[in-house]
Residue frames as qw, qx, qy, qz and C-alpha x, y, z in Angstrom:
[[0.294, -0.252, -0.863, -0.324, 5.59, -5.82, 14.43],
 [0.185, -0.509, -0.701, 0.465, 3.96, -4.86, 17.75],
 [0.049, 0.424, 0.055, -0.903, 3.64, -1.23, 16.65],
 [0.230, 0.021, -0.662, -0.713, 2.12, -2.32, 13.36],
 [0.282, -0.402, -0.870, -0.041, -0.51, -4.44, 15.10],
 [0.138, -0.528, -0.491, 0.679, -1.26, -1.62, 17.53],
 [0.117, 0.288, -0.238, -0.920, -1.63, 0.90, 14.71],
 [0.259, -0.150, -0.810, -0.505, -3.89, -1.48, 12.79],
 [0.245, -0.492, -0.802, 0.232, -6.10, -1.99, 15.85],
 [0.073, -0.493, -0.271, 0.824, -6.32, 1.74, 16.57],
 [0.163, 0.196, -0.407, -0.877, -7.17, 2.76, 13.02],
 [0.260, -0.275, -0.871, -0.313, -9.79, 0.02, 12.66],
 [0.206, -0.565, -0.684, 0.412, -11.48, 1.17, 15.86],
 [0.043, -0.427, -0.046, 0.902, -11.21, 4.84, 14.96],
 [0.275, 0.180, -0.488, -0.808, -12.77, 4.40, 11.52],
 [0.687, 0.103, 0.503, -0.514, -15.20, 1.69, 12.62],
 [0.464, 0.450, -0.623, -0.440, -14.02, -0.75, 9.93],
 [0.352, -0.211, 0.888, -0.207, -14.70, -3.96, 11.81],
 [0.691, 0.375, 0.516, -0.339, -17.71, -4.79, 9.60],
 [0.594, 0.740, -0.190, -0.252, -15.76, -4.44, 6.34],
 [0.911, 0.046, 0.161, 0.378, -13.14, -6.36, 4.45],
 [0.108, 0.978, -0.175, 0.028, -9.99, -4.21, 4.42],
 [0.849, -0.005, -0.086, 0.521, -6.21, -4.20, 4.21],
 [0.184, -0.970, 0.076, 0.138, -3.90, -1.57, 5.70],
 [0.666, 0.621, -0.289, 0.297, -0.60, -0.80, 4.03],
 [0.787, -0.425, -0.127, 0.428, 2.56, -1.52, 6.04],
 [0.574, -0.004, 0.151, 0.805, 4.42, 1.22, 4.18],
 [0.015, 0.276, 0.257, 0.926, 2.04, 4.06, 3.44],
 [0.259, 0.218, 0.534, -0.775, -0.88, 5.90, 5.09],
 [0.478, 0.136, -0.526, -0.690, -3.28, 3.96, 2.87],
 [0.473, 0.058, 0.799, -0.367, -6.23, 1.67, 3.57],
 [0.328, 0.060, -0.697, -0.635, -7.96, -0.49, 0.96],
 [0.525, 0.120, 0.620, -0.571, -11.59, -1.43, 1.70],
 [0.102, 0.103, -0.857, -0.494, -12.94, -4.22, -0.51],
 [0.651, 0.200, 0.344, -0.646, -16.52, -4.91, -1.57],
 [0.582, 0.089, 0.797, 0.135, -17.73, -8.01, -3.41],
 [0.297, 0.467, 0.630, 0.545, -19.61, -6.06, -6.07],
 [0.022, -0.344, -0.120, -0.931, -21.31, -2.75, -6.89],
 [0.568, -0.567, -0.430, -0.415, -24.48, -3.72, -5.02],
 [0.715, -0.396, -0.410, 0.405, -22.51, -4.50, -1.89],
 [0.352, 0.032, -0.093, 0.931, -20.79, -1.12, -2.13],
 [0.224, -0.451, -0.299, -0.811, -24.04, 0.78, -2.75],
 [0.654, -0.559, -0.485, -0.156, -25.65, -0.84, 0.28],
 [0.708, -0.474, -0.265, 0.452, -22.81, 0.20, 2.58],
 [0.473, 0.400, 0.024, 0.785, -21.35, 3.39, 1.13],
 [0.228, -0.791, -0.103, -0.558, -23.38, 5.93, 3.14],
 [0.777, -0.629, -0.035, 0.019, -22.50, 4.37, 6.46],
 [0.813, -0.025, 0.039, 0.580, -18.86, 3.97, 5.45],
 [0.319, 0.569, 0.079, 0.754, -18.49, 7.54, 4.14],
 [0.430, -0.819, -0.083, -0.372, -20.06, 8.95, 7.29],
 [0.847, -0.468, 0.010, 0.250, -17.54, 7.04, 9.36],
 [0.688, 0.177, 0.099, 0.696, -14.61, 8.21, 7.23],
 [0.082, 0.745, 0.145, 0.646, -15.81, 11.82, 7.29],
 [0.587, -0.795, -0.102, -0.115, -15.75, 11.85, 11.08],
 [0.807, -0.317, 0.077, 0.492, -11.99, 11.30, 11.08],
 [0.062, 0.947, -0.178, -0.259, -9.57, 14.21, 10.67],
 [0.451, -0.471, 0.675, 0.346, -6.90, 11.73, 9.55],
 [0.602, 0.386, 0.656, 0.240, -8.67, 10.75, 6.32],
 [0.075, -0.488, 0.221, 0.842, -7.49, 13.14, 3.62],
 [0.484, 0.349, -0.393, -0.699, -9.07, 11.63, 0.52],
 [0.686, 0.098, 0.699, -0.179, -11.05, 8.67, -0.81],
 [0.310, 0.385, -0.610, -0.619, -10.80, 7.05, -4.24],
 [0.797, 0.150, 0.478, -0.339, -13.28, 4.52, -5.62],
 [0.238, 0.521, -0.710, -0.409, -11.95, 1.98, -8.10],
 [0.942, 0.092, -0.092, -0.310, -12.79, -1.34, -9.72],
 [0.847, -0.300, 0.401, 0.179, -10.83, -4.55, -9.32],
 [0.044, -0.644, 0.580, 0.497, -7.63, -4.55, -11.34],
 [0.891, 0.394, 0.181, -0.135, -7.51, -6.32, -14.69],
 [0.648, -0.204, 0.479, 0.556, -4.63, -7.82, -16.65],
 [0.242, 0.611, -0.303, -0.690, -3.64, -5.73, -19.66],
 [0.866, 0.289, 0.333, -0.235, -5.39, -7.86, -22.27],
 [0.494, -0.144, 0.675, 0.528, -3.54, -9.88, -24.87],
 [0.370, 0.582, -0.087, -0.719, -4.19, -7.95, -28.09],
 [0.821, 0.403, 0.404, 0.024, -5.43, -9.61, -31.25],
 [0.492, -0.316, 0.418, 0.696, -2.45, -9.46, -33.58],
 [0.404, 0.736, -0.084, -0.537, -2.48, -7.10, -36.53],
 [0.886, 0.238, 0.371, 0.144, -2.19, -9.32, -39.61],
 [0.495, 0.844, -0.083, 0.188, -0.15, -6.63, -41.37],
 [0.204, -0.823, 0.513, -0.131, 2.67, -6.75, -38.82],
 [0.707, 0.319, -0.629, 0.056, 5.41, -9.37, -38.66],
 [0.849, -0.456, -0.249, 0.096, 6.36, -11.73, -35.85],
 [0.002, 0.825, -0.449, 0.342, 8.96, -10.58, -33.36],
 [0.844, -0.043, -0.510, 0.158, 10.95, -13.68, -32.28],
 [0.622, -0.778, -0.059, 0.066, 11.96, -13.59, -28.62],
 [0.762, -0.194, 0.141, 0.601, 15.65, -13.96, -29.46],
 [0.344, 0.518, 0.241, 0.745, 15.48, -10.97, -31.84],
 [0.331, -0.869, -0.190, -0.313, 13.71, -8.93, -29.17],
 [0.745, -0.592, 0.027, 0.307, 16.47, -9.79, -26.69],
 [0.644, 0.139, 0.205, 0.724, 19.07, -8.79, -29.29],
 [0.113, 0.724, 0.263, 0.627, 17.37, -5.44, -29.88],
 [0.449, -0.860, -0.023, -0.244, 17.41, -4.57, -26.17],
 [0.255, 0.729, -0.559, 0.303, 21.04, -5.67, -25.76],
 [0.667, -0.491, 0.453, -0.331, 20.73, -8.66, -23.40],
 [0.947, 0.235, -0.198, -0.098, 21.86, -11.59, -25.59],
 [0.674, 0.398, -0.469, 0.409, 25.52, -11.45, -24.59],
 [0.374, -0.735, 0.290, -0.485, 25.16, -10.55, -20.92],
 [0.477, 0.193, -0.808, 0.287, 27.27, -12.57, -18.49],
 [0.228, -0.091, 0.598, -0.763, 24.85, -11.70, -15.68],
 [0.295, -0.250, -0.876, -0.288, 21.74, -13.76, -14.91],
 [0.473, -0.565, -0.114, -0.666, 19.94, -11.84, -12.17],
 [0.674, -0.155, -0.671, 0.268, 21.38, -14.08, -9.48],
 [0.315, -0.234, -0.540, 0.745, 20.37, -12.93, -6.01],
 [0.211, -0.046, -0.075, -0.974, 17.66, -10.55, -7.28],
 [0.160, 0.383, 0.862, -0.292, 14.08, -10.96, -6.03],
 [0.184, -0.048, -0.399, -0.897, 11.27, -10.06, -8.43],
 [0.319, 0.349, 0.739, -0.481, 7.60, -9.85, -7.55],
 [0.093, -0.177, -0.628, -0.752, 4.80, -10.03, -10.11],
 [0.296, 0.346, 0.570, -0.684, 1.31, -8.62, -9.53],
 [0.285, -0.024, -0.634, -0.719, -1.43, -9.77, -11.90],
 [0.734, -0.227, -0.054, -0.638, -4.87, -11.32, -11.59],
 [0.976, -0.193, 0.059, -0.084, -3.21, -14.71, -11.06],
 [0.399, -0.614, 0.642, 0.230, 0.01, -16.70, -11.06],
 [0.271, 0.401, -0.735, -0.475, 1.47, -18.84, -13.91],
 [0.887, 0.045, 0.175, -0.425, -0.76, -21.69, -15.09],
 [0.946, 0.236, -0.124, 0.184, 2.34, -23.46, -16.39],
 [0.423, -0.820, 0.346, 0.170, 5.83, -23.63, -14.92],
 [0.909, 0.281, 0.172, 0.256, 7.47, -25.31, -17.93],
 [0.479, 0.704, -0.102, 0.514, 9.65, -22.23, -18.48],
 [0.320, -0.821, 0.257, -0.397, 10.44, -21.64, -14.81],
 [0.447, 0.278, -0.772, 0.356, 13.08, -23.07, -12.46],
 [0.638, -0.549, -0.525, -0.127, 11.43, -24.75, -9.48],
 [0.614, -0.392, -0.339, 0.595, 14.05, -23.44, -7.06],
 [0.194, -0.050, 0.054, 0.978, 13.67, -19.89, -8.41],
 [0.335, -0.345, -0.447, -0.754, 9.86, -19.62, -8.31],
 [0.002, -0.208, -0.785, 0.583, 7.43, -19.08, -5.43],
 [0.238, -0.476, -0.604, -0.593, 3.66, -19.12, -5.96],
 [0.008, 0.005, -0.539, 0.842, 1.91, -16.88, -3.42],
 [0.573, 0.202, 0.306, -0.733, -1.73, -17.40, -4.47],
 [0.558, 0.087, 0.825, 0.005, -3.78, -20.16, -6.06],
 [0.593, 0.714, 0.257, -0.269, -5.52, -18.54, -9.06],
 [0.521, -0.230, 0.556, 0.605, -3.58, -19.15, -12.29],
 [0.509, 0.782, 0.123, -0.338, -3.57, -17.46, -15.71],
 [0.803, 0.321, 0.244, 0.439, -1.80, -17.92, -19.05],
 [0.157, 0.939, -0.033, 0.305, -1.09, -14.18, -18.98],
 [0.503, -0.782, 0.366, -0.030, 1.16, -14.62, -15.93],
 [0.885, -0.025, 0.369, 0.282, 2.90, -17.55, -17.65],
 [0.581, 0.687, 0.134, 0.414, 3.88, -15.28, -20.54],
 [0.110, -0.943, 0.177, -0.258, 5.11, -12.49, -18.28],
 [0.676, -0.607, 0.416, 0.041, 7.26, -14.74, -16.07],
 [0.881, 0.208, 0.302, 0.300, 8.65, -16.60, -19.09],
 [0.437, 0.793, -0.012, 0.424, 10.06, -13.33, -20.42],
 [0.329, -0.879, 0.272, -0.211, 11.45, -12.14, -17.08],
 [0.238, -0.602, 0.753, -0.116, 13.35, -15.25, -16.02],
 [0.893, 0.017, 0.404, -0.196, 13.44, -19.00, -15.72],
 [0.720, -0.035, 0.577, 0.384, 14.70, -21.18, -18.55],
 [0.477, 0.564, 0.484, 0.470, 13.73, -18.80, -21.35],
 [0.059, -0.970, -0.236, -0.015, 13.86, -15.32, -19.86],
 [0.308, 0.822, -0.256, 0.405, 16.36, -12.51, -19.47],
 [0.185, -0.608, 0.608, -0.476, 17.21, -12.96, -15.78],
 [0.757, -0.019, -0.619, -0.210, 17.20, -16.75, -15.54],
 [0.535, -0.075, -0.704, 0.460, 18.58, -16.92, -11.98],
 [0.233, -0.280, 0.238, -0.900, 16.40, -14.23, -10.43],
 [0.007, -0.268, -0.925, 0.270, 13.82, -15.53, -7.96],
 [0.280, -0.303, -0.400, -0.818, 10.21, -14.88, -8.97],
 [0.069, 0.271, 0.775, -0.567, 7.49, -14.33, -6.36],
 [0.185, -0.235, -0.574, -0.762, 4.08, -14.35, -8.04],
 [0.134, 0.329, 0.703, -0.616, 0.84, -13.17, -6.43],
 [0.000, -0.405, -0.711, -0.575, -2.68, -12.83, -7.84],
 [0.200, -0.065, 0.196, -0.958, -5.19, -10.03, -7.28],
 [0.645, -0.241, -0.525, -0.501, -8.00, -12.56, -7.59],
 [0.722, -0.308, -0.585, 0.207, -6.88, -13.86, -4.19],
 [0.455, -0.445, -0.305, 0.708, -5.41, -10.78, -2.49],
 [0.130, 0.967, 0.184, -0.122, -6.03, -7.04, -2.55],
 [0.552, 0.689, -0.183, 0.432, -3.34, -4.86, -4.07],
 [0.264, -0.793, 0.372, -0.403, -2.39, -3.56, -0.63],
 [0.866, -0.344, 0.352, -0.085, -2.05, -7.09, 0.76],
 [0.884, 0.385, 0.037, 0.262, 0.01, -8.09, -2.29],
 [0.270, 0.789, -0.300, 0.463, 2.42, -5.20, -1.76],
 [0.569, -0.662, 0.377, -0.308, 2.65, -6.01, 1.96],
 [0.958, -0.102, 0.262, 0.048, 3.57, -9.63, 1.22],
 [0.778, 0.525, -0.029, 0.345, 6.02, -8.99, -1.60],
 [0.215, 0.760, -0.310, 0.529, 7.98, -6.20, 0.08],
 [0.489, -0.635, 0.411, -0.434, 7.67, -7.11, 3.76],
 [0.919, -0.185, 0.328, -0.119, 7.66, -10.92, 3.69],
 [0.892, 0.230, 0.245, 0.303, 9.88, -11.54, 0.66],
 [0.299, -0.740, 0.203, 0.567, 11.85, -8.29, 0.36],
 [0.692, 0.496, 0.403, 0.336, 11.59, -8.10, -3.43],
 [0.354, -0.356, 0.178, 0.846, 13.84, -5.66, -5.25],
 [0.173, 0.090, -0.464, -0.864, 11.57, -5.16, -8.27],
 [0.475, 0.382, 0.694, -0.382, 7.83, -5.44, -8.89],
 [0.021, -0.030, -0.683, -0.730, 6.44, -6.16, -12.36],
 [0.379, 0.437, 0.589, -0.565, 2.82, -5.02, -12.79],
 [0.053, -0.028, -0.701, -0.710, 1.34, -6.02, -16.16],
 [0.161, -0.595, -0.784, 0.070, -2.05, -5.10, -14.81],
 [0.085, 0.116, -0.038, 0.989, -4.02, -1.87, -14.45],
 [0.007, 0.671, 0.705, -0.231, -7.15, 0.04, -13.55],
 [0.048, 0.871, 0.216, -0.438, -8.80, 3.38, -14.40],
 [0.597, 0.221, 0.418, 0.648, -7.73, 3.97, -18.01],
 [0.053, 0.943, 0.329, -0.018, -7.93, 7.73, -17.61],
 [0.589, 0.469, -0.058, 0.656, -4.36, 9.00, -17.87],
 [0.242, -0.859, 0.044, -0.449, -4.49, 10.92, -14.60],
 [0.322, 0.257, -0.702, 0.582, -2.24, 11.20, -11.58],
 [0.635, -0.537, -0.274, -0.483, -4.68, 9.92, -8.95],
 [0.587, -0.638, 0.386, -0.315, -4.51, 8.75, -5.32],
 [0.987, 0.001, 0.146, 0.060, -3.53, 5.29, -6.50],
 [0.650, 0.589, -0.188, 0.442, -0.46, 6.70, -8.31],
 [0.145, -0.776, 0.361, -0.496, 0.44, 8.72, -5.21],
 [0.866, -0.394, 0.245, -0.184, 0.18, 5.56, -3.10],
 [0.938, 0.191, 0.035, 0.288, 2.65, 3.69, -5.33],
 [0.351, 0.752, -0.228, 0.509, 4.96, 6.71, -5.52],
 [0.461, -0.722, 0.341, -0.387, 5.09, 6.81, -1.73],
 [0.961, -0.189, 0.201, 0.013, 5.87, 3.10, -1.52],
 [0.786, 0.457, -0.072, 0.409, 8.71, 3.40, -4.02],
 [0.115, 0.793, -0.265, 0.537, 10.17, 6.45, -2.26],
 [0.527, -0.637, 0.386, -0.409, 10.05, 4.89, 1.22],
 [0.936, -0.168, 0.306, -0.038, 10.92, 1.23, 0.56],
 [0.123, -0.632, 0.648, 0.406, 13.51, 1.51, -2.23],
 [0.606, 0.200, 0.764, 0.098, 11.66, -1.08, -4.33],
 [0.079, 0.258, -0.495, -0.826, 11.70, -0.49, -8.11],
 [0.515, 0.436, 0.639, -0.369, 8.23, -0.64, -9.70],
 [0.000, -0.187, 0.643, 0.742, 7.70, -1.29, -13.43],
 [0.476, 0.447, 0.578, -0.490, 4.23, -0.90, -14.96],
 [0.361, 0.327, 0.706, 0.515, 2.71, -1.60, -18.38],
 [0.059, 0.089, -0.084, -0.991, 1.45, 1.54, -20.14],
 [0.534, 0.405, 0.545, -0.503, -1.80, -0.13, -21.22],
 [0.315, 0.123, 0.785, 0.519, -3.31, -1.13, -24.53],
 [0.237, 0.750, 0.489, -0.378, -5.57, 1.82, -25.27],
 [0.206, -0.382, 0.394, 0.810, -3.64, 3.17, -28.25],
 [0.100, 0.314, 0.783, 0.528, -6.38, 2.18, -30.69],
 [0.080, -0.788, -0.588, 0.165, -8.83, 4.41, -28.82],
 [0.201, 0.852, 0.122, 0.467, -9.17, 8.15, -29.38],
 [0.458, -0.873, 0.113, -0.121, -7.98, 8.85, -25.84],
 [0.726, 0.402, -0.462, 0.312, -4.95, 6.50, -25.83],
 [0.374, -0.786, 0.273, -0.410, -4.76, 7.04, -22.07],
 [0.291, 0.337, -0.825, 0.349, -2.18, 5.42, -19.78],
 [0.713, -0.469, -0.476, -0.214, -3.78, 3.00, -17.29],
 [0.351, -0.749, 0.364, -0.428, -3.36, 3.66, -13.57],
 [0.336, -0.880, -0.032, 0.335, -1.00, 3.65, -11.73],
 [0.753, 0.274, 0.224, 0.554, 1.18, 4.19, -14.80],
 [0.156, 0.863, 0.053, 0.477, 1.17, 7.98, -14.29],
 [0.688, -0.689, -0.041, 0.226, 3.16, 7.63, -11.06],
 [0.146, 0.931, -0.334, 0.009, 6.25, 9.87, -11.03],
 [0.342, -0.599, 0.724, -0.016, 8.51, 7.20, -9.52],
 [0.833, 0.167, 0.520, -0.089, 7.10, 4.34, -11.59],
 [0.092, -0.349, 0.698, 0.618, 8.84, 3.11, -14.74],
 [0.668, 0.456, 0.393, -0.437, 6.03, 2.95, -17.33],
 [0.291, -0.263, 0.775, 0.496, 6.64, 0.86, -20.45],
 [0.665, 0.501, 0.013, -0.553, 5.05, 1.03, -23.91],
 [0.797, 0.056, 0.582, 0.152, 5.41, -1.44, -26.79],
 [0.242, 0.626, -0.464, -0.578, 7.13, -1.53, -30.18],
 [0.929, 0.307, 0.117, -0.168, 6.85, -3.88, -33.16],
 [0.846, -0.084, 0.315, 0.422, 9.60, -5.79, -34.94],
 [0.501, 0.597, 0.201, 0.593, 10.11, -2.87, -37.35],
 [0.404, -0.182, -0.324, 0.836, 10.82, -0.60, -34.34],
 [0.202, -0.444, -0.246, -0.837, 7.62, 1.39, -34.60],
 [0.302, -0.072, 0.600, -0.737, 5.44, 2.19, -31.59],
 [0.045, 0.273, 0.956, 0.097, 2.72, -0.48, -31.49],
 [0.224, -0.410, -0.429, -0.773, -0.69, 0.65, -32.65],
 [0.603, -0.585, -0.521, -0.154, -2.20, -0.43, -29.31],
 [0.568, -0.121, -0.436, 0.687, 0.41, 1.07, -26.98],
 [0.205, -0.909, -0.362, 0.008, -0.98, 3.75, -24.61],
 [0.544, 0.161, -0.089, 0.818, 0.81, 7.08, -24.31],
 [0.075, -0.636, -0.178, -0.747, -1.58, 9.92, -23.48],
 [0.347, -0.370, -0.642, 0.574, -2.00, 11.64, -20.10],
 [0.073, -0.886, -0.404, -0.214, -4.30, 14.41, -18.88],
 [0.437, -0.844, 0.053, 0.306, -1.74, 15.95, -16.54],
 [0.579, 0.786, -0.172, 0.128, 0.72, 17.71, -18.83],
 [0.136, -0.783, 0.580, -0.177, 3.51, 17.49, -16.27],
 [0.768, -0.189, 0.609, -0.052, 3.33, 13.68, -16.29],
 [0.408, 0.597, -0.562, -0.401, 5.47, 12.44, -19.20],
 [0.608, -0.107, 0.779, -0.112, 4.53, 8.85, -19.95],
 [0.951, -0.260, -0.086, 0.143, 5.48, 6.27, -21.04],
 [0.408, -0.781, 0.372, 0.291, 9.09, 6.43, -19.88],
 [0.030, -0.466, 0.789, 0.400, 10.33, 4.05, -22.58],
 [0.867, 0.222, -0.091, -0.437, 9.32, 1.22, -24.88],
 [0.321, -0.360, 0.872, 0.085, 10.34, -2.41, -25.34],
 [0.306, 0.045, -0.809, -0.499, 9.35, -5.22, -27.74],
 [0.366, 0.127, 0.712, -0.586, 5.73, -6.18, -27.11],
 [0.673, 0.415, -0.010, -0.612, 4.00, -6.75, -30.46],
 [0.915, 0.290, -0.212, -0.186, 3.65, -10.27, -31.91],
 [0.196, -0.625, 0.746, -0.121, 6.33, -11.74, -29.64],
 [0.934, 0.151, -0.202, -0.253, 6.89, -15.30, -30.91],
 [0.715, 0.304, -0.581, 0.243, 9.08, -18.37, -30.32],
 [0.388, -0.544, 0.518, -0.534, 8.55, -18.34, -26.57],
 [0.224, 0.146, -0.963, 0.025, 9.28, -21.94, -25.46],
 [0.025, -0.304, -0.923, 0.234, 6.18, -24.05, -24.72],
 [0.261, 0.605, 0.363, -0.658, 3.87, -21.25, -25.91],
 [0.485, 0.378, 0.666, 0.423, 2.23, -21.41, -29.31],
 [0.227, 0.840, 0.389, 0.302, 1.75, -18.52, -31.69],
 [0.325, 0.279, -0.161, 0.889, 2.64, -14.88, -31.09],
 [0.302, -0.725, -0.568, 0.248, 1.42, -12.59, -28.30],
 [0.227, 0.498, 0.068, 0.834, 0.95, -8.83, -28.20],
 [0.429, -0.833, -0.326, -0.127, 0.48, -6.26, -25.45],
 [0.052, 0.785, -0.391, 0.477, 2.40, -3.81, -23.27],
 [0.845, -0.463, 0.195, -0.183, 2.20, -6.60, -20.67],
 [0.948, 0.050, 0.123, 0.289, 5.01, -8.34, -22.52],
 [0.402, 0.720, -0.177, 0.538, 7.16, -5.24, -23.04],
 [0.446, -0.791, 0.207, -0.364, 7.20, -4.55, -19.29],
 [0.905, -0.364, 0.196, 0.096, 8.92, -7.81, -18.23],
 [0.755, 0.439, -0.044, 0.485, 11.73, -7.10, -20.71],
 [0.021, 0.784, -0.244, 0.571, 12.53, -3.93, -18.76],
 [0.747, -0.583, 0.210, -0.240, 12.23, -5.83, -15.47],
 [0.963, 0.038, 0.034, 0.265, 14.72, -8.44, -16.73],
 [0.484, 0.622, -0.161, 0.594, 17.20, -5.71, -17.65],
 [0.337, -0.773, 0.233, -0.484, 16.84, -4.11, -14.21],
 [0.920, -0.370, 0.129, -0.030, 17.60, -7.47, -12.58],
 [0.837, 0.283, -0.054, 0.466, 20.82, -7.85, -14.59],
 [0.182, 0.722, -0.186, 0.641, 21.89, -4.32, -13.67],
 [0.600, -0.688, 0.168, -0.372, 21.10, -4.88, -9.99],
 [0.969, -0.151, -0.001, 0.196, 23.24, -8.01, -9.88],
 [0.669, 0.358, -0.080, 0.647, 26.26, -6.09, -11.23],
 [0.069, 0.419, -0.203, 0.882, 25.53, -2.84, -9.38],
 [0.359, -0.407, -0.809, 0.225, 24.03, -3.82, -5.99],
 [0.037, -0.239, -0.308, 0.920, 23.46, -0.19, -4.96],
 [0.324, -0.107, -0.465, -0.817, 20.58, -0.14, -7.47],
 [0.342, -0.330, -0.880, 0.027, 18.62, -2.52, -5.21],
 [0.226, -0.652, -0.552, 0.468, 17.66, 0.34, -2.93],
 [0.062, -0.475, 0.102, 0.872, 17.80, 3.25, -5.38],
 [0.493, 0.549, 0.671, 0.070, 14.80, 3.19, -7.74],
 [0.209, 0.924, 0.022, -0.319, 15.46, 6.77, -8.88],
 [0.150, -0.620, 0.656, 0.404, 18.93, 5.80, -10.09],
 [0.490, 0.167, 0.840, 0.164, 17.47, 2.72, -11.79],
 [0.415, 0.784, 0.446, -0.122, 15.01, 4.90, -13.68],
 [0.072, 0.899, -0.254, -0.349, 17.63, 7.49, -14.63],
 [0.355, -0.388, 0.780, 0.339, 20.01, 4.76, -15.81],
 [0.502, 0.396, 0.758, 0.130, 17.35, 3.23, -18.06],
 [0.297, 0.909, 0.189, -0.221, 16.44, 6.65, -19.47],
 [0.110, -0.796, 0.463, 0.374, 20.09, 7.38, -20.17],
 [0.388, -0.221, 0.842, 0.304, 20.54, 4.08, -22.02],
 [0.613, 0.552, 0.510, -0.244, 17.54, 4.33, -24.32],
 [0.329, -0.044, 0.603, 0.725, 18.01, 4.29, -28.10],
 [0.383, 0.409, 0.021, -0.828, 15.98, 6.63, -30.28],
 [0.646, 0.373, 0.666, -0.008, 13.46, 4.94, -32.56],
 [0.393, 0.199, 0.513, 0.737, 13.67, 5.66, -36.32],
 [0.033, -0.731, -0.500, -0.463, 10.57, 7.85, -36.03],
 [0.479, -0.765, -0.292, 0.317, 11.77, 9.68, -32.90],
 [0.431, 0.678, 0.020, 0.595, 13.04, 13.19, -33.55],
 [0.233, -0.787, 0.241, -0.518, 13.18, 14.61, -30.03],
 [0.122, 0.356, -0.832, 0.409, 14.99, 13.40, -26.91],
 [0.267, 0.197, 0.826, -0.456, 11.61, 12.67, -25.32],
 [0.281, -0.109, -0.624, -0.721, 8.70, 11.62, -27.50],
 [0.555, -0.159, 0.295, -0.761, 5.11, 11.59, -26.22],
 [0.906, 0.062, -0.184, -0.377, 4.42, 8.10, -27.61],
 [0.892, 0.120, -0.384, 0.208, 7.68, 6.29, -26.84],
 [0.615, -0.765, 0.024, 0.189, 9.25, 8.30, -24.01],
 [0.213, -0.781, 0.490, 0.323, 13.04, 8.28, -24.16],
 [0.515, 0.496, -0.610, -0.342, 13.01, 5.46, -26.72],
 [0.912, 0.012, -0.396, -0.107, 13.89, 1.77, -26.79],
 [0.651, -0.680, 0.332, -0.067, 15.35, 0.38, -23.58],
 [0.748, 0.487, -0.425, 0.150, 18.89, -1.00, -23.96],
 [0.847, -0.510, -0.050, 0.142, 20.79, -3.00, -21.36],
 [0.761, 0.092, 0.001, 0.643, 24.32, -2.48, -22.72],
 [0.153, 0.650, 0.043, 0.743, 23.91, 1.28, -22.97],
 [0.561, -0.754, -0.052, -0.338, 22.51, 1.50, -19.44],
 [0.897, -0.318, -0.033, 0.306, 25.30, -0.69, -18.11],
 [0.604, 0.316, 0.006, 0.731, 27.94, 1.43, -19.85],
 [0.107, -0.783, -0.051, -0.611, 26.46, 4.61, -18.42],
 [0.729, -0.679, 0.022, -0.085, 26.97, 3.23, -14.91],
 [0.877, -0.098, 0.056, 0.467, 30.47, 1.92, -15.62],
 [0.479, 0.389, 0.091, 0.782, 31.54, 5.26, -17.07],
 [0.252, -0.855, -0.207, -0.404, 29.91, 7.49, -14.46],
 [0.179, 0.459, -0.544, 0.679, 31.40, 9.20, -11.41],
 [0.692, -0.482, -0.047, -0.536, 28.55, 7.96, -9.20]]
């Protein structure tokens, strides 16, 4: 802790950041400087860039907007509802004897749940004050009374109250989460950027598994994955409908040909029959927590996965089921296919690892 404070003080003085709002990562050589709006940035950018340019330790700078939740998509009237219980059956979690007990899951969105009807009070910690219905949906699928990993502890933080860097610092350092669910994104450009590299570094050095929604740009010509979904170490999740087709809105395209995304798909179109939530909801935001729930079940049974995100990712890839429309082992729109808990579990039980 002393070294961290000393480093923070030195870097702030070196870069002359005392007049700015900033957060320094505990885990990566990364600093996030926050401005209230575009005008605030424009008024200060020349002075800031001059200061950064004077340092030999600053390798690159990326400019980005505040993160946004992957929007809830207006349902396609031609598609059918996908009841939550049927979705759980399709990904192989209905008969699991594991509940995610002892697993810590962090969620990063614009806010925290605006309703805790589906959550267990002793298994839920709210880390910021802003609330959203989007977060309620995500956490309801992950755990609590209605989710996959009902005994996992959820730590929810909102980007309306904290920067991304501060959120990561709190979740990993203060609460030692094993998994982070991010149904939130920025820069819908399908590129491997500094932000992706930042998350990749965090995953590689902390052992925390990071699961990200692919984005809902599939209806656009570009169909690009939202950042940081192009991260190599990140598990990026697209969506399917009840008829096991890739959802029309699910993002899949990347500019960097060596980045193969999404990694897999999960139910995310017209998810219905979620307790205390009316109607059906669509978006890759709701496919992502299904994968997170599966990871929590696997981590409970195989504790070594808690600090081995690469093995987690490989295990999920190995357990995927091909979709009816999938002809190759890896498909550009659905990755390795539909995530499946039982298959992934069997691959670990039958392996020499």
